[in-house]
Wavefront OBJ file of the C-alpha trace (Angstrom):
o trace
v 55.093 45.904 -33.632
v 56.257 44.671 -30.993
v 54.041 46.524 -28.512
v 50.999 45.471 -30.347
v 52.362 42.063 -29.998
v 52.752 42.321 -26.472
v 49.124 44.032 -26.061
v 47.989 40.688 -27.859
v 49.565 38.670 -25.709
v 48.546 40.349 -22.431
v 44.956 40.267 -23.609
v 45.314 36.902 -24.422
v 47.055 35.664 -21.134
v 44.064 37.690 -19.182
v 41.616 35.769 -21.197
v 42.726 32.997 -20.619
v 43.024 33.476 -17.001
v 39.237 34.571 -16.987
v 38.208 31.710 -18.830
v 39.902 29.307 -16.528
v 37.768 30.928 -13.976
v 34.873 30.686 -15.891
v 35.308 27.122 -16.090
v 36.064 27.002 -12.378
v 33.305 28.702 -10.718
v 29.769 27.764 -10.152
v 26.650 28.707 -8.928
v 24.239 26.006 -7.650
v 20.859 27.043 -6.595
v 18.810 24.284 -4.007
v 15.044 23.633 -4.459
v 13.540 23.056 -1.044
v 10.193 22.577 0.913
v 11.762 23.632 4.252
v 11.598 27.128 4.431
v 12.061 27.235 8.057
v 15.789 25.789 7.496
v 16.771 29.177 5.374
v 19.203 30.457 8.499
v 20.783 26.878 8.871
v 21.635 26.909 5.330
v 22.825 30.555 5.210
v 24.674 30.384 8.540
v 26.021 26.936 8.768
v 25.834 24.563 6.145
v 26.302 26.246 2.996
v 29.624 28.426 4.612
v 31.171 24.946 5.670
v 30.772 23.648 1.880
v 31.891 27.031 0.330
v 35.210 26.982 2.687
v 36.211 23.703 1.100
v 35.274 24.423 -2.384
v 35.391 27.856 -2.851
v 35.065 27.864 -6.639
v 31.124 26.746 -6.152
v 28.880 29.110 -4.658
v 25.290 27.813 -3.364
v 22.106 29.414 -2.371
v 19.585 27.957 -0.711
v 15.858 29.237 -2.467
v 13.129 27.123 -0.589
v 9.211 27.822 -1.400
v 6.714 27.409 1.304
v 5.977 23.603 2.075
v 2.031 23.375 0.780
v 2.890 24.971 -2.376
v 6.509 22.853 -3.038
v 5.427 20.285 -4.984
v 3.367 22.324 -7.639
v 6.060 24.944 -7.632
v 8.753 22.540 -8.183
v 7.136 20.411 -11.114
v 6.398 23.846 -12.784
v 9.773 24.945 -12.708
v 10.815 21.737 -13.968
v 8.469 21.789 -16.820
v 9.658 25.017 -17.737
v 13.562 24.239 -17.205
v 13.820 27.030 -14.654
v 14.268 24.787 -11.732
v 17.445 25.074 -9.493
v 20.399 22.940 -9.733
v 19.527 20.907 -6.491
v 16.532 19.101 -5.810
v 15.688 18.493 -2.278
v 13.332 14.942 -2.519
v 10.221 13.857 -0.609
v 10.717 10.658 0.033
v 9.550 7.522 -2.506
v 6.721 8.352 -4.813
v 6.798 12.031 -5.032
v 10.691 11.801 -5.904
v 10.470 8.083 -7.916
v 7.888 10.161 -10.095
v 10.344 12.938 -10.923
v 13.442 10.213 -11.570
v 11.083 8.366 -13.985
v 9.731 11.447 -15.733
v 13.837 12.216 -15.918
v 14.142 15.522 -13.546
v 16.233 13.605 -11.627
v 19.805 11.697 -12.301
v 20.753 8.784 -11.024
v 23.677 9.503 -8.575
v 24.269 6.200 -6.913
v 27.969 6.027 -8.252
v 28.887 8.997 -5.601
v 31.735 7.730 -3.469
v 29.859 8.686 -0.717
v 26.484 7.225 -1.193
v 28.744 4.106 0.670
v 27.947 5.661 4.112
v 24.511 4.867 3.523
v 22.605 1.282 4.259
v 20.003 0.261 1.119
v 17.257 0.738 4.181
v 18.237 4.347 3.874
v 18.659 4.583 0.281
v 15.041 2.469 -0.307
v 12.964 5.938 -0.028
v 15.113 7.310 -3.209
v 15.368 4.119 -5.021
v 13.872 2.275 -8.108
v 11.829 -0.425 -6.799
v 14.520 -2.632 -8.046
v 17.111 -1.037 -6.357
v 19.014 -0.672 -9.856
v 19.067 3.520 -9.507
v 19.135 5.988 -6.695
v 18.697 9.575 -7.613
v 18.894 11.146 -4.145
v 21.496 11.702 -1.570
v 19.225 10.620 2.042
v 19.768 13.311 4.455
v 17.901 12.690 7.846
v 14.889 10.754 9.505
v 12.555 11.526 12.035
v 11.573 9.346 14.708
v 8.483 8.934 16.604
v 7.572 8.792 20.351
v 6.175 10.909 23.542
v 7.391 13.965 24.437
v 6.710 14.839 28.391
v 6.708 17.769 30.794
v 9.252 16.400 33.056
v 8.553 18.884 35.735
v 4.810 17.889 35.686
v 6.138 14.152 35.911
v 7.914 14.827 38.944
v 5.147 16.743 40.606
v 3.078 14.049 40.257
v 5.376 11.214 40.908
v 5.410 9.551 37.778
v 8.141 7.739 35.458
v 8.139 7.232 31.699
v 5.887 4.624 31.281
v 7.454 1.353 29.318
v 4.463 -1.101 28.765
v 0.841 -0.860 27.666
v -0.449 -0.998 31.072
v 1.675 1.540 32.648
v 1.042 4.105 29.722
v -2.528 4.142 30.492
v -2.044 4.242 34.313
v 0.254 7.556 33.606
v -2.835 8.903 31.826
v -5.478 8.150 34.571
v -2.887 9.296 37.015
v -2.218 12.828 35.398
v -6.528 12.881 34.968
v -7.375 12.382 38.172
v -5.186 14.782 39.317
v -6.622 17.830 37.440
v -3.621 19.902 37.323
v -2.530 18.753 33.549
v -4.688 17.579 30.516
v -2.963 14.061 30.131
v -2.213 14.459 26.045
v -2.352 17.026 24.072
v -3.841 15.419 20.168
v -6.473 16.699 18.163
v -8.305 15.006 15.285
v -9.143 18.252 13.266
v -5.832 17.816 10.912
v -5.744 14.282 9.971
v -2.383 13.808 9.315
v -1.385 14.071 12.925
v -3.782 11.427 14.294
v -2.379 8.923 11.336
v 1.438 10.194 11.770
v 1.732 10.777 15.798
v -0.824 8.446 16.560
v -1.278 4.982 14.257
v 2.102 5.035 12.814
v 3.744 5.793 16.023
v 2.377 3.076 18.142
v 1.557 0.626 15.409
v 4.946 -0.999 14.851
v 5.014 -2.893 17.765
v 2.192 -4.673 16.710
v 2.862 -5.414 12.959
v 6.681 -6.232 14.325
v 8.074 -2.671 12.179
v 9.508 -3.876 8.601
v 8.093 -7.652 9.115
v 4.470 -6.315 8.552
v 5.305 -3.612 6.188
v 6.787 -5.776 3.487
v 4.417 -8.642 4.136
v 1.785 -6.099 3.578
v 3.085 -4.921 -0.019
v 3.660 -9.026 -0.705
v -0.124 -9.546 0.012
v 0.810 -11.256 2.881
v -1.170 -9.535 5.540
v -3.989 -7.630 5.282
v -5.172 -4.484 7.206
v -8.102 -6.208 8.679
v -5.437 -8.255 10.702
v -5.336 -8.534 14.150
v -1.876 -6.423 14.575
v -3.256 -3.748 12.409
v -6.666 -3.396 13.795
v -5.538 -3.445 17.411
v -3.165 -0.173 17.328
v -6.560 1.587 16.183
v -8.300 0.204 19.422
v -5.542 1.680 21.061
v -5.604 4.763 19.424
v -9.480 5.038 20.420
v -8.878 4.609 23.842
v -7.203 8.010 24.303
v -10.027 9.855 23.573
v -10.981 10.472 27.479
v -7.398 11.835 27.728
v -7.055 14.500 25.215
v -9.070 17.082 26.957
v -12.532 19.079 26.223
v -12.912 19.831 22.343
v -10.116 17.732 20.700
v -12.271 16.783 17.913
v -12.282 20.180 16.520
v -8.539 20.807 18.051
v -5.835 21.763 15.140
v -2.356 20.479 15.371
v -0.979 24.232 16.278
v -3.766 23.928 19.266
v -2.108 20.738 20.253
v 1.391 22.174 19.990
v 0.540 25.659 22.276
v -1.456 22.704 24.826
v 1.791 21.432 25.454
v 4.348 24.257 25.248
v 2.252 26.555 27.564
v 2.354 23.664 29.871
v -1.169 23.241 30.063
v -0.182 19.431 28.806
v 1.386 16.612 30.164
v 2.194 14.683 27.263
v 2.554 15.231 23.446
v 2.281 12.264 21.129
v 5.095 13.335 18.434
v 7.774 13.162 15.651
v 10.972 14.276 16.241
v 11.125 17.354 14.280
v 9.015 18.822 17.204
v 12.288 19.256 19.231
v 14.095 22.206 18.013
v 10.527 24.648 18.553
v 9.627 22.923 21.749
v 13.067 24.364 23.043
v 11.982 27.679 21.494
v 8.900 27.684 23.221
v 8.695 25.330 26.396
v 10.122 27.321 29.593
v 9.884 23.638 31.208
v 12.490 21.058 30.811
v 11.562 17.932 28.630
v 12.015 14.103 27.919
v 11.067 11.462 25.677
v 9.535 8.089 25.772
v 9.511 5.450 23.080
v 5.866 3.725 21.747
v 4.680 1.172 24.813
v 5.226 -2.236 24.266
v 2.198 -4.530 24.722
v 3.987 -6.119 27.368
v 7.310 -6.189 29.432
v 10.236 -7.612 27.474
v 8.670 -7.572 24.373
v 10.879 -6.643 21.280
v 10.353 -2.885 20.368
v 9.871 -1.055 17.179
v 9.926 2.429 16.400
v 9.016 4.840 13.265
v 12.409 6.132 12.042
v 11.032 7.734 8.738
v 13.388 8.145 5.651
v 12.151 11.605 5.721
v 14.223 14.070 3.270
v 17.298 13.871 0.630
v 18.723 15.624 -1.957
v 19.568 15.085 -5.925
v 20.507 16.364 -9.049
v 17.802 18.455 -11.555
v 18.842 16.446 -14.993
v 18.649 19.705 -16.732
v 21.349 21.522 -14.363
v 24.171 22.988 -16.677
v 26.563 22.522 -13.414
v 26.356 19.217 -13.182
v 30.239 18.727 -11.751
v 29.557 21.489 -9.361
v 26.321 19.600 -8.556
v 27.942 16.185 -8.100
v 30.781 17.858 -5.413
v 27.911 19.181 -3.280
v 25.864 15.951 -3.096
v 28.807 13.935 -2.550
v 29.494 16.140 0.273
v 26.154 16.084 1.430
v 27.016 12.341 1.733
v 29.925 13.243 3.634
v 30.353 12.470 7.662
v 30.810 16.321 8.126
v 27.611 16.978 6.619
v 25.913 14.431 8.693
v 26.989 15.811 12.013
v 26.429 19.500 10.903
v 22.885 19.091 9.728
v 21.863 16.561 12.799
v 22.848 19.190 15.465
v 21.961 22.411 13.607
v 18.283 20.729 13.364
v 17.976 18.369 16.274
v 15.210 15.602 15.448
v 16.429 15.181 11.882
v 18.564 12.275 12.494
v 21.252 11.419 10.001
v 20.936 8.488 7.714
v 24.558 7.855 7.425
v 26.484 4.657 8.546
v 28.898 7.391 10.483
v 28.613 8.338 14.209
v 27.021 11.133 14.804
v 27.352 12.392 18.339
v 24.492 14.658 19.179
v 24.214 17.508 21.099
v 20.548 18.487 22.094
v 19.512 16.057 25.195
v 16.041 15.772 23.909
v 17.649 14.821 20.615
v 20.096 12.010 22.132
v 17.273 10.484 23.857
v 15.095 9.908 20.890
v 17.981 8.918 18.483
v 19.332 6.339 21.803
v 15.739 3.677 20.924
v 17.731 2.971 17.760
v 20.209 0.894 19.886
v 17.554 -1.353 21.310
v 14.992 -1.080 19.100
v 13.895 -2.059 14.819
v 13.562 0.821 12.808
v 10.876 0.539 10.605
v 9.002 3.270 8.235
v 5.420 4.740 7.683
v 3.761 1.617 6.278
v 1.645 3.847 3.451
v 4.611 5.633 2.266
v 6.490 2.724 0.060
v 4.055 1.255 -2.855
v 0.929 1.456 -1.167
v -0.337 4.752 -1.975
v 0.204 4.748 -5.671
v -3.725 4.313 -6.460
v -7.178 5.255 -6.124
v -7.808 5.547 -2.921
v -4.685 6.763 -1.775
v -3.823 4.514 1.287
v -1.998 7.079 3.405
v -4.718 9.890 3.012
v -7.124 6.840 3.698
v -5.116 6.562 7.116
v -5.283 10.179 7.628
v -9.364 9.928 7.725
v -9.586 6.863 9.101
v -7.294 7.596 11.997
v -9.136 10.883 12.882
v -12.146 9.062 12.721
v -11.288 6.452 15.119
v -9.749 8.954 17.597
v -13.107 11.047 17.355
v -15.229 7.943 17.871
v -16.964 8.434 14.594
v -15.760 5.230 13.355
v -15.059 2.124 14.964
v -10.964 0.117 14.556
v -13.110 -2.456 12.835
v -14.913 -0.488 10.143
v -11.955 1.638 9.893
v -9.617 -1.400 9.179
v -11.824 -2.853 6.758
v -12.017 0.563 4.808
v -8.348 0.572 4.301
v -8.314 -2.805 3.187
v -11.298 -2.365 0.682
v -9.571 0.828 -0.598
v -6.266 -1.455 -0.880
v -7.447 -4.081 -2.364
v -9.657 -1.886 -5.199
v -6.249 -1.359 -6.916
v -3.985 -3.230 -5.529
v -3.399 -6.696 -7.151
v -1.055 -8.552 -4.240
v -4.117 -7.649 -1.757
v -7.076 -8.645 -4.536
l 1 2 3 4 5 6 7 8 9 10 11 12 13 14 15 16 17 18 19 20 21 22 23 24 25 26 27 28 29 30 31 32 33 34 35 36 37 38 39 40 41 42 43 44 45 46 47 48 49 50 51 52 53 54 55 56 57 58 59 60 61 62 63 64 65 66 67 68 69 70 71 72 73 74 75 76 77 78 79 80 81 82 83 84 85 86 87 88 89 90 91 92 93 94 95 96 97 98 99 100 101 102 103 104 105 106 107 108 109 110 111 112 113 114 115 116 117 118 119 120 121 122 123 124 125 126 127 128 129 130 131 132 133 134 135 136 137 138 139 140 141 142 143 144 145 146 147 148 149 150 151 152 153 154 155 156 157 158 159 160 161 162 163 164 165 166 167 168 169 170 171 172 173 174 175 176 177 178 179 180 181 182 183 184 185 186 187 188 189 190 191 192 193 194 195 196 197 198 199 200 201 202 203 204 205 206 207 208 209 210 211 212 213 214 215 216 217 218 219 220 221 222 223 224 225 226 227 228 229 230 231 232 233 234 235 236 237 238 239 240 241 242 243 244 245 246 247 248 249 250 251 252 253 254 255 256 257 258 259 260 261 262 263 264 265 266 267 268 269 270 271 272 273 274 275 276 277 278 279 280 281 282 283 284 285 286 287 288 289 290 291 292 293 294 295 296 297 298 299 300 301 302 303 304 305 306 307 308 309 310 311 312 313 314 315 316 317 318 319 320 321 322 323 324 325 326 327 328 329 330 331 332 333 334 335 336 337 338 339 340 341 342 343 344 345 346 347 348 349 350 351 352 353 354 355 356 357 358 359 360 361 362 363 364 365 366 367 368 369 370 371 372 373 374 375 376 377 378 379 380 381 382 383 384 385 386 387 388 389 390 391 392 393 394 395 396 397 398 399 400 401 402 403 404 405 406 407 408 409 410 411 412 413 414 415 416 417 418
């Protein structure tokens, strides 16, 4: 009897220990479109988290970028999505929250490390709920071949006048294509063209918010002039740019055939690997010397919690860590060109990334103007900007006609513009 009792007590003790371990342990899966980040998550980010939280195991399970939205929505509807959801900015993630797929997480301690502007991309319109932790933004400007500039005795331009003088000098020399950009893929012309240089004309957030309020129109001078500037790039883009794809443009620059690349900062890691020359960067040119400067510092990526996760406590622990100074530094330096949105100071190691992020010190940050609210209807303003920007770049549409197309489309469904 005594032996039986001891065995029963031993079994109960072991079962209790196992139960405690099971209660403590959790496995989390992250859904993402950034499949090129896989090794960084596996080798740097996840090990850093697990070292401090040994009871939580994390798996990064990305989908192909072009398939992510469809795959994620299918998984969420079927109840098979991962515990953590990588969030695109604004309406795509807002829609997931409104459908009950993402949980509100504004009560996490480390959400205090982010400004209202940083959180706006993953908050409801009234700001009452935030459903993703901001991870990073991308900054727009121009990357240039330092060796080419030195050969030609060129300095990075500050004003429009200097910018076109640089392009003229490169074209006249003939060694390099002045600038690598094509019109085939459309988004390139809008993202690294129109909305790259545009904030210096519509004054960043001032113009963007005025457009949302209906106080400015896309046919106003400050919205048309960037299209005129874009049209003026055409003679400097090389033969056949009209049919040139985005990868073609990347190759022209990294192979040393083009001197300047209108860029998003996400190019930094790729170009560091592919280019065998030293690179520099300059901010979008000012209209005139001494003007206040504005940069497109676009909120790009966040991460939230699947409302149906069975590991909510562990998921919240992970998300709170994403809001920490440790994560901010690890992520920004593992992926140079994806800049932390945290209020914490992050020291950048990559020199090109340092150059891009230094513009925040003197310039006003803004986001792409079509991404909040203005692309919810039909026609979608951001998609229309792709089309118009490419048409203007290839000379198929005048800047004025393009701006009118955008304004007419927006006024067709958006009441404040009617």
